[in-house]
C-alpha positions as a LaTeX table, in Angstrom:
\begin{tabular}{lrrr}
\hline
Residue & $x$ (\AA) & $y$ (\AA) & $z$ (\AA) \\
\hline
Met1 & 15.46 & 131.20 & $-53.30$ \\
Arg2 & 13.90 & 133.66 & $-51.13$ \\
Arg3 & 12.04 & 130.85 & $-49.67$ \\
Asp4 & 14.63 & 128.65 & $-49.54$ \\
Leu5 & 16.49 & 130.75 & $-47.48$ \\
Arg6 & 13.68 & 131.94 & $-45.72$ \\
His7 & 13.21 & 127.51 & $-44.14$ \\
Val8 & 16.79 & 128.09 & $-43.24$ \\
Leu9 & 16.15 & 130.84 & $-41.44$ \\
Gln10 & 13.19 & 129.27 & $-39.56$ \\
Gly11 & 15.61 & 126.20 & $-38.81$ \\
Ala12 & 18.26 & 127.97 & $-37.19$ \\
Ala13 & 16.03 & 130.07 & $-34.95$ \\
Leu14 & 13.83 & 127.38 & $-33.52$ \\
Thr15 & 17.30 & 125.18 & $-32.93$ \\
Ala16 & 18.33 & 128.68 & $-31.23$ \\
Leu17 & 15.45 & 128.64 & $-28.85$ \\
Ala18 & 16.10 & 125.23 & $-27.93$ \\
Ile19 & 19.84 & 125.32 & $-27.40$ \\
Ala20 & 18.42 & 128.44 & $-24.88$ \\
Cys21 & 16.16 & 126.67 & $-23.24$ \\
Thr22 & 18.04 & 123.88 & $-22.76$ \\
Leu23 & 21.24 & 125.20 & $-21.31$ \\
Gly24 & 20.04 & 128.47 & $-19.86$ \\
Pro25 & 17.99 & 126.65 & $-17.10$ \\
Ile26 & 21.29 & 124.97 & $-16.68$ \\
Leu27 & 23.61 & 128.00 & $-17.16$ \\
Val28 & 21.41 & 130.06 & $-14.07$ \\
Ser29 & 20.82 & 127.03 & $-11.29$ \\
Pro30 & 24.37 & 127.55 & $-9.98$ \\
Gly31 & 24.50 & 131.29 & $-9.66$ \\
Leu32 & 21.11 & 130.74 & $-7.67$ \\
Ser33 & 22.93 & 128.29 & $-5.69$ \\
Ser34 & 25.42 & 131.36 & $-4.87$ \\
Arg35 & 23.36 & 133.98 & $-4.65$ \\
Phe36 & 21.10 & 132.55 & $-2.17$ \\
Gly37 & 23.05 & 131.18 & 0.67 \\
Gly38 & 19.85 & 128.48 & 1.88 \\
Phe39 & 19.10 & 127.90 & $-1.91$ \\
Asp40 & 18.90 & 123.57 & $-1.80$ \\
Pro41 & 20.46 & 121.69 & $-4.46$ \\
Ala42 & 18.01 & 119.44 & $-4.59$ \\
Ala43 & 15.12 & 121.80 & $-5.49$ \\
Gly44 & 17.66 & 123.65 & $-7.56$ \\
Arg45 & 17.63 & 120.27 & $-9.35$ \\
Val46 & 13.67 & 120.11 & $-9.88$ \\
Ser47 & 13.94 & 123.59 & $-10.71$ \\
Val48 & 15.90 & 122.81 & $-13.62$ \\
Thr49 & 13.91 & 119.81 & $-14.77$ \\
Leu50 & 11.01 & 121.66 & $-14.45$ \\
Leu51 & 12.45 & 125.00 & $-16.65$ \\
Ala52 & 14.17 & 122.75 & $-19.18$ \\
Thr53 & 10.76 & 121.08 & $-19.71$ \\
Leu54 & 8.64 & 124.04 & $-20.50$ \\
Gly55 & 11.13 & 125.15 & $-22.41$ \\
Ser56 & 10.92 & 122.06 & $-24.69$ \\
Leu57 & 7.18 & 122.71 & $-25.10$ \\
Val58 & 7.98 & 125.98 & $-26.23$ \\
Thr59 & 10.29 & 124.73 & $-29.08$ \\
Val60 & 8.13 & 122.63 & $-29.56$ \\
Ala61 & 5.00 & 124.52 & $-30.28$ \\
Ala62 & 6.97 & 127.10 & $-32.59$ \\
Ser63 & 7.65 & 124.16 & $-34.61$ \\
Ile64 & 4.36 & 123.16 & $-34.74$ \\
Ala65 & 3.09 & 126.61 & $-35.42$ \\
Val66 & 6.15 & 127.30 & $-38.36$ \\
Gly67 & 4.90 & 124.40 & $-40.24$ \\
Tyr68 & 1.18 & 124.85 & $-39.93$ \\
Arg69 & 2.12 & 128.31 & $-41.01$ \\
Glu70 & 4.06 & 127.29 & $-43.86$ \\
Gln71 & 0.97 & 125.21 & $-45.16$ \\
Arg72 & $-1.22$ & 127.56 & $-44.53$ \\
Arg73 & 0.32 & 129.92 & $-46.83$ \\
His74 & 2.63 & 128.67 & $-49.34$ \\
Asp75 & 1.60 & 124.57 & $-49.21$ \\
Val76 & 4.31 & 123.60 & $-48.47$ \\
Arg77 & 3.45 & 120.03 & $-48.37$ \\
Arg78 & 4.23 & 119.07 & $-52.40$ \\
Thr79 & 7.97 & 119.93 & $-51.26$ \\
Tyr80 & 8.14 & 118.76 & $-47.83$ \\
Arg81 & 11.30 & 116.73 & $-48.70$ \\
Glu82 & 13.12 & 120.38 & $-49.39$ \\
Phe83 & 10.89 & 122.10 & $-46.88$ \\
Ala84 & 12.41 & 119.88 & $-43.93$ \\
Thr85 & 15.82 & 119.30 & $-45.66$ \\
Glu86 & 16.19 & 123.45 & $-45.68$ \\
Leu87 & 14.72 & 123.04 & $-41.82$ \\
Gly88 & 17.72 & 121.04 & $-40.59$ \\
Ala89 & 20.42 & 122.11 & $-42.63$ \\
Gly90 & 19.66 & 125.86 & $-40.77$ \\
Gly91 & 19.27 & 123.86 & $-37.59$ \\
Ala92 & 22.63 & 121.57 & $-37.87$ \\
Thr93 & 24.85 & 124.55 & $-38.68$ \\
Val94 & 23.91 & 126.30 & $-35.49$ \\
Val95 & 24.74 & 123.18 & $-34.14$ \\
Val96 & 27.96 & 122.25 & $-35.14$ \\
Val97 & 28.68 & 126.52 & $-34.96$ \\
Ala98 & 28.09 & 126.05 & $-31.18$ \\
Ala99 & 30.15 & 123.08 & $-30.43$ \\
Ile100 & 33.34 & 123.99 & $-32.72$ \\
Leu101 & 32.84 & 127.44 & $-30.32$ \\
Ala102 & 32.49 & 125.75 & $-26.86$ \\
Val103 & 34.66 & 122.58 & $-27.39$ \\
Arg104 & 37.75 & 124.44 & $-29.18$ \\
Pro105 & 39.57 & 124.67 & $-26.08$ \\
Ala106 & 39.55 & 120.89 & $-24.91$ \\
Val107 & 39.97 & 119.79 & $-28.91$ \\
Ala108 & 43.15 & 121.71 & $-28.25$ \\
Ser109 & 44.53 & 120.47 & $-25.04$ \\
Gly110 & 43.41 & 117.12 & $-26.44$ \\
Thr111 & 41.92 & 116.52 & $-23.44$ \\
Val112 & 38.67 & 115.35 & $-25.36$ \\
Ser113 & 38.04 & 111.83 & $-27.41$ \\
Pro114 & 37.50 & 112.48 & $-31.06$ \\
Leu115 & 34.87 & 109.62 & $-30.97$ \\
Leu116 & 33.22 & 111.20 & $-27.90$ \\
Leu117 & 32.43 & 114.76 & $-29.42$ \\
Val118 & 31.01 & 112.94 & $-33.08$ \\
Leu119 & 29.01 & 111.13 & $-30.74$ \\
Ala120 & 27.59 & 114.14 & $-28.32$ \\
Leu121 & 27.59 & 116.06 & $-31.94$ \\
Leu122 & 25.17 & 113.26 & $-33.46$ \\
Ser123 & 23.13 & 113.14 & $-29.83$ \\
Val124 & 22.55 & 116.79 & $-29.74$ \\
Leu125 & 21.68 & 116.67 & $-33.58$ \\
Val126 & 18.82 & 113.69 & $-33.19$ \\
Ser127 & 17.24 & 115.42 & $-30.11$ \\
Met128 & 17.22 & 119.20 & $-31.26$ \\
Pro129 & 17.70 & 120.33 & $-35.50$ \\
Leu130 & 15.61 & 116.79 & $-36.15$ \\
Val131 & 12.55 & 116.68 & $-33.86$ \\
Val132 & 12.15 & 120.30 & $-34.70$ \\
Val133 & 11.99 & 119.53 & $-38.63$ \\
Val134 & 8.82 & 116.73 & $-37.11$ \\
Ala135 & 7.32 & 119.17 & $-35.26$ \\
Ala136 & 7.11 & 121.42 & $-38.00$ \\
Leu137 & 6.39 & 118.57 & $-40.15$ \\
Ala138 & 3.61 & 117.34 & $-37.50$ \\
Gly139 & 2.10 & 121.20 & $-38.61$ \\
Val140 & 2.22 & 120.72 & $-41.73$ \\
Ala141 & 0.33 & 117.64 & $-41.55$ \\
Val142 & $-2.40$ & 119.37 & $-38.98$ \\
Ala143 & $-3.16$ & 121.90 & $-41.41$ \\
Arg144 & $-3.56$ & 119.70 & $-44.28$ \\
Leu145 & $-5.43$ & 116.90 & $-43.66$ \\
Pro146 & $-8.76$ & 117.08 & $-42.07$ \\
Thr147 & $-8.75$ & 117.08 & $-38.37$ \\
Glu148 & $-12.47$ & 116.74 & $-37.46$ \\
Trp149 & $-13.87$ & 113.19 & $-35.68$ \\
Gln150 & $-15.16$ & 110.88 & $-38.37$ \\
Arg151 & $-18.38$ & 108.83 & $-37.76$ \\
Ser152 & $-17.09$ & 105.25 & $-37.66$ \\
Asp153 & $-19.07$ & 101.78 & $-36.28$ \\
Val154 & $-15.35$ & 100.50 & $-35.32$ \\
Pro155 & $-14.39$ & 100.67 & $-31.36$ \\
Phe156 & $-12.38$ & 104.00 & $-30.41$ \\
Ala157 & $-9.26$ & 101.47 & $-29.71$ \\
Ser158 & $-9.47$ & 99.31 & $-33.05$ \\
Pro159 & $-6.88$ & 99.61 & $-34.67$ \\
Leu160 & $-5.23$ & 98.10 & $-31.64$ \\
Ala161 & $-2.04$ & 98.42 & $-33.46$ \\
Val162 & $-1.60$ & 102.36 & $-33.15$ \\
Pro163 & $-1.54$ & 102.28 & $-29.55$ \\
Val164 & 0.62 & 99.22 & $-28.92$ \\
Gly165 & 2.84 & 99.99 & $-31.70$ \\
Ala166 & 3.47 & 103.83 & $-29.78$ \\
Ala167 & 3.78 & 102.21 & $-26.48$ \\
Val168 & 6.43 & 100.04 & $-27.84$ \\
Val169 & 8.80 & 102.71 & $-29.69$ \\
Ala170 & 8.08 & 105.32 & $-26.20$ \\
Ala171 & 9.23 & 101.68 & $-23.85$ \\
Gly172 & 11.86 & 100.83 & $-26.44$ \\
Ser173 & 13.63 & 104.17 & $-26.52$ \\
Leu174 & 13.61 & 104.80 & $-22.90$ \\
Val175 & 15.11 & 101.16 & $-22.29$ \\
Val176 & 17.68 & 102.36 & $-24.78$ \\
Glu177 & 18.61 & 105.35 & $-23.47$ \\
Ser178 & 19.63 & 103.37 & $-20.39$ \\
Gly179 & 21.71 & 100.94 & $-21.08$ \\
Thr180 & 24.79 & 102.71 & $-19.67$ \\
Met181 & 22.77 & 102.07 & $-16.40$ \\
Leu182 & 22.40 & 98.34 & $-17.09$ \\
Leu183 & 25.99 & 97.53 & $-18.53$ \\
Val184 & 27.46 & 100.03 & $-15.49$ \\
Ser185 & 24.46 & 97.50 & $-12.88$ \\
Leu186 & 27.09 & 94.48 & $-14.16$ \\
Ser187 & 29.98 & 95.35 & $-12.76$ \\
Asp188 & 31.46 & 94.58 & $-9.56$ \\
Gly189 & 33.32 & 98.73 & $-9.12$ \\
Phe190 & 32.52 & 101.63 & $-11.38$ \\
Gly191 & 32.46 & 101.52 & $-14.53$ \\
Val192 & 30.74 & 99.16 & $-17.54$ \\
Pro193 & 32.45 & 95.26 & $-17.49$ \\
Asp194 & 35.53 & 94.41 & $-18.72$ \\
Arg195 & 34.47 & 92.25 & $-21.51$ \\
Phe196 & 32.59 & 95.56 & $-22.56$ \\
Ser197 & 35.03 & 97.77 & $-24.89$ \\
Gln198 & 36.66 & 100.51 & $-23.29$ \\
Phe199 & 37.83 & 104.20 & $-24.09$ \\
Gly200 & 40.74 & 106.20 & $-23.21$ \\
Gly201 & 42.33 & 105.28 & $-19.64$ \\
Ala202 & 39.61 & 106.49 & $-17.20$ \\
Ala203 & 36.43 & 105.04 & $-16.94$ \\
Met204 & 34.75 & 107.97 & $-17.00$ \\
Glu205 & 35.59 & 108.48 & $-20.48$ \\
Thr206 & 34.01 & 105.41 & $-21.18$ \\
Leu207 & 30.80 & 106.18 & $-19.18$ \\
Ser208 & 30.47 & 109.15 & $-21.55$ \\
Ile209 & 31.41 & 107.43 & $-24.84$ \\
Tyr210 & 28.65 & 104.57 & $-23.95$ \\
Ser211 & 25.90 & 107.72 & $-22.86$ \\
Ser212 & 26.50 & 109.48 & $-25.44$ \\
Ala213 & 25.83 & 106.34 & $-28.02$ \\
Asp214 & 22.69 & 105.79 & $-25.86$ \\
Ser215 & 21.57 & 109.26 & $-26.43$ \\
Leu216 & 22.09 & 109.01 & $-29.95$ \\
Ala217 & 20.51 & 104.91 & $-30.59$ \\
Ser218 & 17.16 & 106.79 & $-28.23$ \\
Gly219 & 16.37 & 109.78 & $-30.78$ \\
Leu220 & 16.77 & 107.53 & $-33.81$ \\
Val221 & 14.53 & 105.14 & $-32.11$ \\
Leu222 & 11.90 & 107.47 & $-30.87$ \\
Val223 & 11.98 & 109.82 & $-34.29$ \\
Gly224 & 12.23 & 107.33 & $-36.43$ \\
Gly225 & 9.78 & 104.07 & $-34.73$ \\
Gly226 & 7.36 & 107.72 & $-34.63$ \\
Ile227 & 7.42 & 108.20 & $-38.65$ \\
Ala228 & 7.31 & 104.34 & $-39.71$ \\
Leu229 & 4.20 & 104.50 & $-37.29$ \\
Gly230 & 3.03 & 107.03 & $-38.77$ \\
Ile231 & 3.33 & 105.95 & $-42.52$ \\
Tyr232 & 2.06 & 102.42 & $-41.30$ \\
Ala233 & $-1.26$ & 103.80 & $-40.25$ \\
Thr234 & $-1.52$ & 105.51 & $-43.25$ \\
Arg235 & $-1.04$ & 103.21 & $-45.89$ \\
Arg236 & $-2.88$ & 99.77 & $-43.33$ \\
Tyr237 & $-5.86$ & 102.05 & $-42.07$ \\
Asp238 & $-6.13$ & 105.02 & $-43.90$ \\
Phe239 & $-6.05$ & 107.18 & $-40.85$ \\
Asp240 & $-5.50$ & 110.23 & $-43.03$ \\
Glu241 & $-8.96$ & 111.03 & $-42.90$ \\
Ser242 & $-8.97$ & 111.07 & $-39.41$ \\
Val243 & $-6.03$ & 112.55 & $-37.92$ \\
Arg244 & $-7.57$ & 113.50 & $-34.26$ \\
Arg245 & $-8.46$ & 110.45 & $-33.63$ \\
Phe246 & $-4.82$ & 109.16 & $-34.32$ \\
Val247 & $-3.44$ & 111.09 & $-32.26$ \\
Val248 & $-5.64$ & 110.26 & $-29.16$ \\
Leu249 & $-4.57$ & 106.33 & $-30.03$ \\
Val250 & $-1.48$ & 107.32 & $-30.23$ \\
Ala251 & $-1.02$ & 109.60 & $-27.80$ \\
Val252 & $-2.76$ & 107.23 & $-25.27$ \\
Gly253 & $-0.23$ & 104.69 & $-26.43$ \\
Ser254 & 2.81 & 106.58 & $-25.76$ \\
Val255 & 2.18 & 108.28 & $-21.99$ \\
Val256 & 1.67 & 104.30 & $-21.23$ \\
Gly257 & 4.66 & 103.26 & $-22.54$ \\
Thr258 & 6.28 & 106.05 & $-21.05$ \\
Thr259 & 5.37 & 105.73 & $-17.70$ \\
Ala260 & 5.96 & 101.17 & $-17.65$ \\
Gly261 & 9.43 & 102.61 & $-19.81$ \\
Pro262 & 11.52 & 102.85 & $-16.53$ \\
Val263 & 9.97 & 100.02 & $-14.55$ \\
Ile264 & 11.91 & 97.58 & $-16.72$ \\
Pro265 & 15.63 & 99.35 & $-15.73$ \\
Ala266 & 14.67 & 99.10 & $-11.99$ \\
Leu267 & 13.83 & 95.51 & $-11.70$ \\
Val268 & 16.87 & 94.64 & $-13.66$ \\
Thr269 & 19.28 & 96.74 & $-11.69$ \\
Asp270 & 17.06 & 96.42 & $-8.32$ \\
Ser271 & 16.80 & 100.07 & $-7.73$ \\
Thr272 & 13.88 & 102.12 & $-5.86$ \\
Leu273 & 12.30 & 105.35 & $-6.83$ \\
Ala274 & 14.01 & 106.47 & $-3.22$ \\
Gly275 & 17.19 & 105.05 & $-4.35$ \\
Thr276 & 16.61 & 107.30 & $-8.03$ \\
Phe277 & 15.29 & 110.85 & $-6.85$ \\
Gly278 & 16.62 & 110.65 & $-3.13$ \\
Ala279 & 15.35 & 109.47 & 0.38 \\
Gly280 & 12.94 & 111.78 & 2.18 \\
Ser281 & 9.92 & 113.68 & 2.13 \\
Arg282 & 11.11 & 115.42 & $-1.57$ \\
Trp283 & 11.62 & 112.17 & $-3.90$ \\
Leu284 & 7.93 & 112.44 & $-5.00$ \\
Val285 & 8.21 & 115.92 & $-6.24$ \\
Ala286 & 11.54 & 115.11 & $-7.66$ \\
Trp287 & 10.01 & 112.14 & $-8.94$ \\
Val288 & 6.91 & 114.17 & $-10.59$ \\
Ala289 & 8.91 & 116.90 & $-11.93$ \\
Ser290 & 11.57 & 113.74 & $-13.73$ \\
Leu291 & 8.09 & 111.83 & $-14.93$ \\
Ala292 & 6.67 & 114.98 & $-16.50$ \\
Ser293 & 10.00 & 115.34 & $-18.24$ \\
Ala294 & 9.91 & 112.04 & $-19.83$ \\
Tyr295 & 6.10 & 113.23 & $-20.91$ \\
Val296 & 7.50 & 115.93 & $-23.16$ \\
Glu297 & 11.20 & 114.22 & $-23.79$ \\
Thr298 & 9.38 & 111.60 & $-25.50$ \\
Ala299 & 5.36 & 110.93 & $-25.00$ \\
Leu300 & 4.82 & 114.23 & $-26.77$ \\
Val301 & 7.96 & 113.13 & $-29.49$ \\
Val302 & 6.29 & 110.09 & $-30.53$ \\
Thr303 & 3.36 & 111.97 & $-31.19$ \\
Leu304 & 4.53 & 114.23 & $-33.24$ \\
Ala305 & 6.80 & 111.91 & $-35.07$ \\
Ala306 & 3.86 & 109.80 & $-35.48$ \\
Val307 & 1.47 & 112.82 & $-37.28$ \\
Ala308 & 4.37 & 113.71 & $-39.20$ \\
Gly309 & 5.09 & 110.28 & $-40.22$ \\
Leu310 & 0.70 & 110.34 & $-41.04$ \\
Gly311 & 1.58 & 113.05 & $-43.13$ \\
Ile312 & 4.18 & 111.73 & $-45.03$ \\
Gly313 & 2.19 & 108.62 & $-45.71$ \\
Ala314 & $-0.77$ & 111.24 & $-46.79$ \\
Phe315 & 1.31 & 113.24 & $-48.68$ \\
Glu316 & 2.96 & 110.44 & $-50.91$ \\
Gly317 & $-0.22$ & 108.96 & $-51.78$ \\
Glu318 & $-1.56$ & 112.18 & $-52.82$ \\
Ser319 & 1.29 & 112.51 & $-55.34$ \\
Gly320 & 0.98 & 108.61 & $-56.77$ \\
Arg321 & $-2.33$ & 109.34 & $-56.78$ \\
Gly322 & $-2.22$ & 112.56 & $-58.64$ \\
Gly323 & 0.08 & 112.01 & $-61.48$ \\
Pro324 & $-1.27$ & 108.30 & $-62.87$ \\
Thr325 & $-4.75$ & 109.74 & $-62.56$ \\
Ala326 & $-3.92$ & 113.14 & $-64.19$ \\
Thr327 & $-2.63$ & 111.12 & $-66.74$ \\
Thr328 & $-5.10$ & 108.72 & $-67.40$ \\
Gly329 & $-7.85$ & 111.60 & $-67.18$ \\
Thr330 & $-5.78$ & 113.35 & $-70.71$ \\
Gln331 & $-5.66$ & 110.18 & $-72.48$ \\
Asp332 & $-9.46$ & 108.83 & $-71.94$ \\
Ser333 & $-10.72$ & 112.48 & $-72.84$ \\
Gly334 & $-8.19$ & 112.26 & $-75.74$ \\
Ala335 & $-9.27$ & 109.07 & $-76.86$ \\
Thr336 & $-13.06$ & 110.41 & $-76.71$ \\
Ala337 & $-12.97$ & 113.10 & $-78.31$ \\
Arg338 & $-11.02$ & 111.26 & $-81.65$ \\
Asp339 & $-14.48$ & 108.87 & $-80.94$ \\
Glu340 & $-16.69$ & 111.82 & $-81.29$ \\
Ala341 & $-14.75$ & 112.96 & $-84.28$ \\
Ala342 & $-14.52$ & 109.64 & $-85.81$ \\
Thr343 & $-17.97$ & 108.49 & $-85.35$ \\
Pro344 & $-20.78$ & 110.16 & $-87.10$ \\
Asp345 & $-23.47$ & 111.45 & $-85.45$ \\
Ser346 & $-27.32$ & 109.72 & $-85.57$ \\
Asp347 & $-29.26$ & 112.83 & $-85.90$ \\
Gly348 & $-26.67$ & 114.03 & $-88.49$ \\
Arg349 & $-27.22$ & 110.97 & $-90.59$ \\
Ser350 & $-31.01$ & 111.33 & $-90.03$ \\
Glu351 & $-31.22$ & 114.61 & $-91.44$ \\
Leu352 & $-28.88$ & 114.08 & $-94.48$ \\
Ser353 & $-31.06$ & 110.97 & $-95.06$ \\
Ser354 & $-34.08$ & 113.53 & $-95.31$ \\
Ala355 & $-32.27$ & 115.52 & $-97.77$ \\
Glu356 & $-31.90$ & 112.93 & $-99.97$ \\
Glu357 & $-34.61$ & 112.11 & $-99.93$ \\
Thr358 & $-36.33$ & 115.26 & $-100.56$ \\
Ala359 & $-33.94$ & 115.87 & $-103.22$ \\
Arg360 & $-35.07$ & 112.77 & $-104.58$ \\
\hline
\end{tabular}
């Protein structure tokens, strides 16, 4: 019971850290703009992006450390499902309580759509507590599985399915997240085209609902695809014996996918970097900050989810091999003992035969 409570508190603390690191820069930026008259809003947006990216790195590192420590001290791989459930329960509790406190006035006045609230809440649950759980499971996998380089005769990039799969997951997540932008590009005016479902009386509410749905679907593709890739690599290629090589392959593929992913929406919407980040000499800085944020929010999460999936596949394989093997070994030892008891000893037969001959 004490261990379960500790896991719940760990999940709550990590999720609270993620919320603080995400909302902190957003809340601080307006204060800086009002305090310093010459504070450039464009520079403020870049600063918010960089600070939020740094906060995400801190949250991920802390989650990995928690999973690594729990595995080293308490061997949670045997109960990794309970460990993940308890972490997720603690994080979900923090998110729900924070959401209730934040939107209670809007709900009481009826100015916010219930569908928008549900989609936004689910999106936050996927982007924060679920990512925390995945990072902690990745830490468990790193602590349990061998991380040294394994000598192999196969080429380094083989099997190609691993980096290609990581690139597809990362790029697919970014394309799904750009769904609302693609719909807006098909409309002649502001909002989504009329042939798509409209919600509420204002176009902004419809856009918010579609955007929240995009974020939810993108997070599920990101985490679910990464975990599925790790489980597939374990069962098909036995990467559980070469974790470091697997991490490098997934990281390379996810970085390629994250870099190439925004190209597809840009080609469809016919947009340019200068149009997206603003013209002038500072667009390159804004683009670099946005790309760094995408690497952390997408490529890193894909890599962690894949490592977590690798650990899940390895843990399931160990439990599957351990049960039947132990039973078979017990049965074999029992059968061997019975055979030894039933089979007379050859030396014993020779000694009895000598004694009988002497008696005669």
